[in-house]
C-alpha positions, 0 to 999 in steps of 0.5 A: 855402202849401205849404213844402218839407221843408227845416229852417229855422234862425234865427240871432239876433245880438247887439247888447244892447238892439238885440236887441229888434228880434228880437221884431218879426222873430219876430212877423212870421215867425209871422204869415206862417206860417213854421215855425222848426225850430231857433234859435241865439242869440248874446248878446241873440239868445240872450235873445230866442231862448230866450224864444221857444223856451221857448213864449212868443209875441213879444207876450208877450215884448214885454209882459214887457220893457215891464213890466220897463223900467218897474219899480222894479227896473230904475229902481234897476239898474246896467243903467239907470245905464250906459245913461243914461251912453251915451244922447244923450237930454237929461239933467237936472242930477241925471242928469248928476251921476249919470252923471259919478260913475257913470262914474268908479265903473265905471272904478275897478271895472274895475281890481279886479273882473271886470265893470263891472256887478253880476251880480245885475242882469243875472241878474234880467232873465234870470230874469224873462224865461226859465223855469227849465227845461233847454235841452233842454226848449224847445218849439223846439230852441234853442242858445246860443253862448258863447266860452271865454276860456281856449281862445278857441273858440266853445262851443255850449250845448245842455244844462243850465239855459236861464237859465245858457246865456243868461247865458253867451252874454250876458256882455258882456266887461268889463260882465258877469262871465264864467260859470265852467263846469267848466274853461271860462270862458264869455263873450259869444258875439259875441266869436267869432260875432256872428251864429251862422250857421255854428252853425245850419248845423252843427246841421242847418238847410237854410235859415238866416235870419240877423238882424243887429242890430249897428251898421254900420261907421260912416263915418270921416274923417281927423279921426276917426283922429288919435290912437293910441287912435282908430286902435286903436279904428277898427282893431277896428271894421273887424276886427269888421265884416269877421268879421261879414260873412264869417259872414253870407255863409253865410246864405240870408237876412240881415235887417238891422233899421235900428237906427242907431247905438244903443248896446247899453245905451241903453234910453232909445231902445228903444221902436221897435226891435220895429217896426223888426224887423217892417219889416225882416222884411217886406221880406225875406218874398218872398225867404224864401217863395221859398227855402221853396217846394215847387218848390225841393225838391232831389230825392233820388237815388231820385226822380231815378232814377224820373224818368229811367225815367219820361221815357225808358222809359215807354210811348209812348217810342221 
């Protein structure tokens, strides 16, 4: 299949553990021969996108994550502990007791620390998955999106440590401590851009493939918005959803793996997420290939002028 000269940008959205779906999307695009010219990632999208851009194959990334999730390091980490708290999976009496005391510990920590989780636990995952290189040295041009909590603006990280850029982009507010960089205080890119479509376009992508792994706006009943807390929470959900849909409207293709209501930290139910990414990408493969076919190339002004003269002034034309 011959493609156009269009530059293809991949915008990988945030969603915590749901971001493992990105691996399946990347694997399917690779198998179908879709060349990616640049990758822009937010939060979990920056972690998986950064790993792929650095030269690791989707299957290598999956294998490394599988090994990590079975390791003693993960078993003893706060990442697993907080995920266990939110998982609906059946718990043993010991696990229930652990969740009870951990939840209260995290609540107390929130009043005195900038994050619920110790920073080292999250850094260890990033350091394990990503090489220690400059972001400019990735095999595929890569950019991580973060948010400056001081100015409230989106920040596109395009130089410096790859690991540091991903850490900043993935610093979930309240859960992971923001990264101080000069006069900036960088936190999760999802605060300003949950799926970085606009950034991918600004960075030169002609065709933007967006992968959205956030949860859809859940249905609600009158009973779900009965108290002030529930109303505030519901209003936040609606605002976030509307902002996300507005950004996705700028993409050429939007891939939505069926991640359901999986919590961002629920690693206990993460095993089938890669497959969900593969399935979702295959559903859109015809659309992707149509967008990239050679016959969809927009002619340059010179080509248009040459075509005009061939049509109206070539020998035999009257």
